[in-house]
N, C-alpha and C positions, 0 to 999 in steps of 0.2 A: 587659438580657436577652441571653443568648447566642443566636446563630443556629443553626438546625438545619442538618444537612448539605444538605438540599434548598435552603434559603435561601442557603447559602454557594455552591453550584454555580450557582444562578440569578444571584447577584451577579456572579460571574466571567463567565458567559455574557452577561449584560446589558451589561457593560462592553465585551466583545468585539464583540457584535452592533451596538453603536453606532458602530463603526468601519467603514472601507472593508472590504467583505466579502471572504471568503477567495478567492473565484474571480476577484477583480479585483486580483490581486497587482500591486504596483508594481515595475517593474524598477529597483530601487535597493537598496543595501546599507548606505549610510552611516547612516541612522537606527537600524538595528539595532545597528550597530557602536558608535554613540554611546551607546546605552542600555547595552550590556554593558560598555563601558569605564567608565561611571559606576558600575556595579555591581561593578567590580573584575575584569572578564573571567572570569566563572564558567566559561565554555566552555573555559578553559585549565587547569582544575583536574583533568582526567581525560583519558585517551586516547580517541581518537575513530575509529570506523569509519564512513565516510560512504557512503551508498548512493543511487544515482540510476538512472534508466532510464525506460522508458515503462510497462511492465507487469512484475509480479513483484517490485517493490521491497519491498512490505510483507512478503510471505512470506519473501523472502531475509533481510530485516532480522530477522524473528522467529527464523529458524533460526540465524543467526549468534549472536544474543543468547543463545539457549537453549544452544548448545554452550559459549560462553564462561562461562555461569553454572554449567555442570556442572563446569568447572575450579575452581570455588570463588571466582571473581571476583564482586565486587559490581557488578551491571550496571544500566545505564539503557537504555531503549528509547524512541525518539521516532518516532512514525508518524502518518500522516494520510491521509484524514480518519478520524473515529471513526464507528463503526456505530451505537452507542446513546448512550453517555455520553462527555462531553468528556474526562474524566480517563483514558479508555482511551489517549489519545495519549501520555501521560507515564507510563511504567511503570518501577517499581523492582523489581529481581529478579524480573521476569516478571509482576508484578501491577500493575494500575492504581494510580496513586498515591492514597493515602487523601484524600478530599475535604478533611478538616480540614487536612491538611498542605499541600495545594495552595492552599487559601484563605489560610493563614498566610503562605506565601511570596508570594502575590499581593499581600496587603496590605503586606508589607515592601517590595516593589518599586514599588508604586503611585506614591509620590512621584517616583521617577526617571522613570517613564513619563510622568507629568504634566509634568515638567521638559522632557523631550525633545519632547513635544507642543507646548509653548509655544515652544520654539526653532524648530520646524518652521513653526508658524503665523507667527512673526515673520519668517521667510524666505519667506512667501507660499507655503508648501508644505502638503501634507496631513498630518494627524496620523498617528502610527503606525497601521498597518493591523491588522486581525484577526490575520493570520498573523505579522506582525512581533512583536506583543505575545505571542502564544502561544509563539513561538520563544524570546524572552527569558525568559518564565516557565519554559519547560522547562529552559533552561540553569541558571537559578537554582535550580530544584527539584533538579536532579541534583547541583549543587554542595553544596546544603544536606544532601543525603543522603550525601555523601562517597563517590560511586561510584568504581570503578576504571576502568570503560570505558563509553562511550556508543556504542550502535549507532544511528546517526542517519540517518533517511530524509528526503530533501529534500521540500519541499512541491511545488515546480514548478521544473523546469529544473535549475539548479545555480549558474551564475556569479553571478547576483544574488539567488538564493534566500536568505532570512534565515538558514537553517541554515549558510550558507557563511561566516559569521563564525568558525566553528570550523575548525580545521586538522586534517583527517583524516590519521591515520597510514597509513590504507589508503583508497583510493577504489575503489568497487565499482560496476560498470555492468551492469544487467540489459538485456535487449534494447531498443534504441532504435527507435521508430517514430513515425509521425505522430500527434500529439495536442497539444492546446492551441496550435494554429497561430497563433491571434490574439496569443499572447504569446511563443512560442518560435521562430517562423519557419515558413515554408511548405515547407521541404525537409528531408530527413533530415540533410543537411550542416549546415544552420543550427541545427537542434535539437540535434544532437550537439555542435556548437561551444558552445552554451549549457551543455549538461550537462557538458562536459569541464572547465568552470570549477571543479569540486570538486577537481581534481588540484592538489595543493600541492607545493612544493619538497620533494623527498626521499620522497614518498609511494610506497608500493607500489600498483600499479594492477592490478585484475583485471576481466575482462570476459566476459560471455556471448558466444555467437555474435552477430555483428553484420552488418548489411548493409554491403557494401563501402565505401560513402561514409561511414558512421558509423565504421567501423573505421579508415579513413584518418585521420580527425580525432583519434580517441582515441590512436592510435599516435604521431601527431606531437606531441600534447600531453604524452604520457607520456615521449617521448624528450627533450622540452624541459625538463620539470620533474621527472618521476618518477624513482624509484630502480629500478623493475622494471615489466614489463608481462607479465601472464600471461593467456592467451586460451584460452577453451573450444575444444576440438577440436585444439589445438596443445600446450598445456601440461597440461591436465587434461580428462577427458571421461568420460561414462558408457560402460561396456563391456557391461553387461547390465541388462535391465529386465524386470520382470514386475509384474502388478497383480492384486489379489484384493479381496474385499469390504472387508477391514480396511485396505487401503492399498497402498502400492507397495514393492517390494523392488528394490534396484539394487546394482550393483557399479561401481566407478570407478577409473580411473587418476588419481592425484592428483599434486600437485607433489612429493611425497616417496615415493610408492610406490603400493600398491594397497590398496583396501578391498573386501571381498567381502560380499555379501548383507546390505546395510544396509536396515533397515526404517523407513519413516516413514508415519504414519497419515494421509496425504493422498492425493488422487486426481488423476490427470492426469500424463501423461509429463513435461510441462513442470515439474512440481514436483520431479522428479528432477534436472532441469537447475538449478533454483533451489538445491536441496540441494548439488549438486556445487560450484556457485559459492560457497556459504556455507562448505563444508568447506575449499576452497582458500583462501578469505579468512582463516579461522582459522589455517591453516598459516602464512600469511604474517604475520599479525598477531602470533602468539605466538612464532614461531621462525624468521622470515625464510625460510620454506619449507625448513628444515633437518630438522625433526622431524615425524613423523606424529602425528595426534591419537590418543591411546591408545583402544583399542576400549572399555575399561571407562568411558570418558568419552563417546565418540561414540555408542555404541548406546543408552544410556538417554536421552541428550539428544534424539536424533532420534525415539525412540519417544514422547517427550513433547511433540513439536511440535504446535501447532495453528495454523490459519490461517482465522479466522472469515470467512465470506462468500466463500470461494474453493472452489468445488465442495464446499460444505458440505451434508451430508445432515441435514435437521431432522425428517424423517418418513419412514417406510418403507411406509405403507399409505394411499395410494400413496406412492411415493418422491417427496420434495420436495427438489430441489437448489437451493441459493442460489449464484449466481456473480456477482461484482461486475464482470463485463466491461462496460466503459463506452466502449470505442472499438473500431474494426474489428479491430485486432491482438488485443485481448483476446477479442473475439467469435470470431475464427478459432481461437484456442486452445480456447475452450469447445466449438466445433463439433468440433474434433479429439478432444477428450476424450469427448464424447457418443458419437462413432463408435467410438473405440478403448478407452476405459475402461469405458463403460457399454453397449457392444454395440448401439448405435443403437436405443434404445428408442422406442416411440411417445411422443414428447415434446410436451408442451403448454407453450408459453412464456407467462409473465406478464411483460410488458415495459413499462418506462417509461425514457425517455432524457432527459438534461438538454438544455436548449436550445442550449448552446454546443458540443455534441458532434455527431459525424457520424452522425446517426440512421439515414440510409439505409445507410451503410456497415455499421453494426451489424446492421441487419435483413438485408441481403444476405448477410452472413457466416453468418447463422443459418438462412437459407431452406431449405437442404437437410437440416437436422437437426431442425427443429421441424415437427411434423405440423400443429399448429394454434397460433394465437396469440391471447392475450387482451391487448388494449391497455388499460393503466390509467395512473394518474398518481401519482407519489410525492409525499411531503409537501414537497419542495423547491420554493421559489418559482421556481427556475430550470428546473423540469421543462417539457419541451415540452408545449404545449397538447395535450390528449388528442385533439381532432378532427384536428389537424395530423399527429400521429403515426399516428392511425388511417388517414388518407388515404395516408400513405407505406406503411404496412403493406399496404393493399389493393393498391397498385401492385406491391409485392414478392412478396406471398404469394397474392394473388387473393382475391376476396370470400368464397369457400367455406371459407377457412381462417382467417378473422379475425373476432373479436368484440371488443366494447368494453365496459368496465365502469369507471367512474370510482372506484367504491368498491373499495378494495383487498381487503377481506375477502370481498366478493362475487366479485371476480375470482379469488381463491384458491379459493373454494368451487366456482366454475364449472370452473376448471382441474382441480381434484381430482376432480370428478365425471366429467369427460371422460377423465382419465387412468385412473380406476378401471375404466373399461369395457373396457380392453385389458390383457392380461397383461403385466406389466412396465412398464405405463404410468408416465410420470414427469412431474412438474411442474418446470419450470425457471424460476426467478425471476431475471431478469437485466436488463442495460441501464443500470443506475444503482446506484452505491454507496448512495445515499439509499434507493432502493427496497428493497435488501437489508436495510438498517438498519431500515426500517419493518416488514418482515416479522419480523425478530428481536425488535423491540419487541412486536409482537402475540403472538409466542410467549412472551415473558417475561410479558406480562400474563395469558395463559392459565395459565401455571404458578402465578402468584401467586393466581389465583382458585381454584386447586386443581382 
């Protein structure tokens, strides 16, 4: 009897969840390299744009892919984590890979995964991890689909991230800040050094604005291995920016000239910086920065960009914003956007933070822009215990601005009720990608119930 789509995705998920979990990545590359070699190196069957950084990776990846697709290229997009469904991470021509196709490829590569597992166990090492298997599966799916180009977001770091078995024609760096310190290092220099590992011989390198210590690392690695190094503020930059309810309009000086009055249906000034980085990347990838992107390609591509869970409005009465800020750097960007993009509304936060994140740093970054806070708990087993996060929130916000609700639906109802009492009141769901995914699942279930 054939399996249903639900049974197929559950089969893949069960196999992945039985492995070392995603947040406990192993600092190793050889097992992934061994697996793809046995599969005939599928990651070498298409060109690659490799994207790393601390925040903005997923959105930048999505914008690059969308522009390349408008050129008529067959595209792959690999991002993580997913918000609702696992197959979101592996996208073909902008759409999540069909579950049937993903399952068929998984079954094809399963014997190779088992072989590598047995080799690792024989060496007294751990089996392939969740993310190692997912990366191998992604590379195999993209090869099976015969894509032209893969826009590839790292899982964590760069140098030993499983995606780094691929050699990027272009290495792209969004802003680098402190995050995943238990794995990547305790300083900006250490983290930048790990992330710089995606720079391969002859690659074009592009970077957002960086802190001086990160920039020093990237420039040195690009000089050693790369073909070129283009930096925001020096080689390309935003020259004009405005924002309205529908999204942002910006102009930029690019590597090849100027683009005027480009529109993208996203919110937050930082999204204009992400878009500028993406446009410059496409200029380097397609024409070694010799030719501009035609406006009849660029304008429709940008107008069609989406970035789920990044300042995403899911309701307007009251306004409910979802933002996957899960570290202090992301929370500071969210705070800036609430002040400058949404005119400092009376904002009620619904917050959960994972246990391995800087929860105090996230809360402190949001203290000036959230009038009230509802502390809740996401579905992740890694979520900070609600009483612990509540205690932190009391220290940061004070007892008169904090409430607690372990039930997410009740937390959302309470926040919506509070926001509705003030003109322009806004609910802000943030602190965890998992929490944002939980809210999107609730929204999806509501739509299905009609």
